[in-house]
Each structure stands twice: as C-alpha cells, then as structure tokens.
N, C-alpha and C positions, 0 to 999 in steps of 0.2 A: 612409470609411466601412468599407471593406470593411479597405483597411489601418489605421486605427484601432483596429478592431474585432479583429484576426489581433496586432497589436503590444501590443495589452491583453490578449490572451491568454497572448501568449508568455511580457510578465513574471509573470502571474501562478502558470503553469508553472515557471517557474524560480524564483517565487520558492517554491511547495509544494516542490521536489526540492530546494531546500537546505536547506528545514524540516521533511520528512522524514527525510533522510538526516540530518540535525543528530543530529533525536525520536530515530533507530532505528537511531543509534550501531553498536556494534556486530554487532549486529543482523543486517545488508544483509552477504549472501557477500560479499564481495573481487573474485570474476570479474563480480560485477552493478554492483560499487561502479566496477572500471575498466571496463566501459561508458559506462557513467552521466554518468562525472566528462569526458570530453571533450565529449559532444553537452552537458551542462550549458555551460559552461565556453567552446563554439561560440554555442550561444542566445543565453546573455546578452549576448553580444561585440555577435548579428547586432542585440539588439533594443538596441542605443546608438547602432546608425547611429541617424543622424537621417533618412535614407530607405532600409532592407532591405528585399531583395524583397519581396517581396509571398507570392509563391509557392515562394521558398528559404523561406520563416519559417515556413508553413503546413505545412512536410515537416518540415521542424527539430523544430518545437511534436511533430508528430504521432511523428517518430519517441520524443521525449522519454518525451512519456505514455507509449510501449507502455515506454519502458523502468522506465516508475516505478508504475505498472502494478506487472512481475514485480519491482522491490523491496518493491513493497506485498505482494504473493503470499507474494513466499518470507521476510519478516519474519512475517506472521501463518502457516507452514506452521511456519516456527520458534516463536514463540508457543506459538498451540495444541498444538504435539508438547511441550516444557517445562510448559505450566500446563497441560495435562489434568487430570492426573492430583492435583493441589491443591483445582482448581475443581471437579474432579468428585464427592470427596467428599460427602456428606448430601446430595447434590443430586439430588433425583425425575428422573425421563428424561422427555426431552419427550417427547409424545404419551400419557400418561394414563396406560401402561399400566405403573404404578407398583409397582398393591394387585396384578397379576399375577403380577410378575418379584418382590413380594412374599414373596408363597403360596410362590411354586416356590425361594425363595433361602431359604425359611425365616426372613427378617428382619422385623421387627415396625417397619416405616415410618413407620403411622399412631401408632404408640400405641397401640391397640384389640389 
C-alpha cells in the first residue's frame, strides 16, 4: 500500500510540476528551471518503472517538491513586484486604516 501511495504522490507531483512550469513559462528563473528539469525527468522515469524503490521515490519526490516550492516563490515574487502597482491603484489598504491614511494624505477615499 505504501508503495502504491508513494508512486501516486510522485505521479501527481510530476503532473503538477509540468503544469506549473508550463503555466508560469518565462516567469520561472532559468537557474531554477535548470535544477528542476533533471529532477523532474528522473522522477518521471522512476515512476515509469514497474516496481520502483519506494524509499528512493520518496526522496526524489521530496526533492522535487522543494524545488517546485522555490519555483512558486520565485514566480510569485516576480508577479507580485510587477503587479503590485496596477493592482494597488484605487484599492484601500488592508486593515481598516484607509480613513486614517486618507486624512494624512488629504485624499477623499470614501467620497464624504
């Protein structure tokens, strides 16, 4: 059962990784892509085996998960920095301090 579960997790991760790399495209830094591609290929190959080494599969899955998290963080940082200005226009800051800020900046946010 453990072997089947581990293999399923690995297959799922391969799918997620491929999808995320495709969806993010150029937002993935080249150095991260260079480290993730061989791990993805190796895990994909290992999953394809009829009876893969379960412990090795777990280790490879964990390694790829960590790389995928880095990709997500890097992509988020890139889009967050680029998208912050347009998304922030006209939006009230979180936390309910919009009125205090409006008085300090002399901007009538509420229209009152």
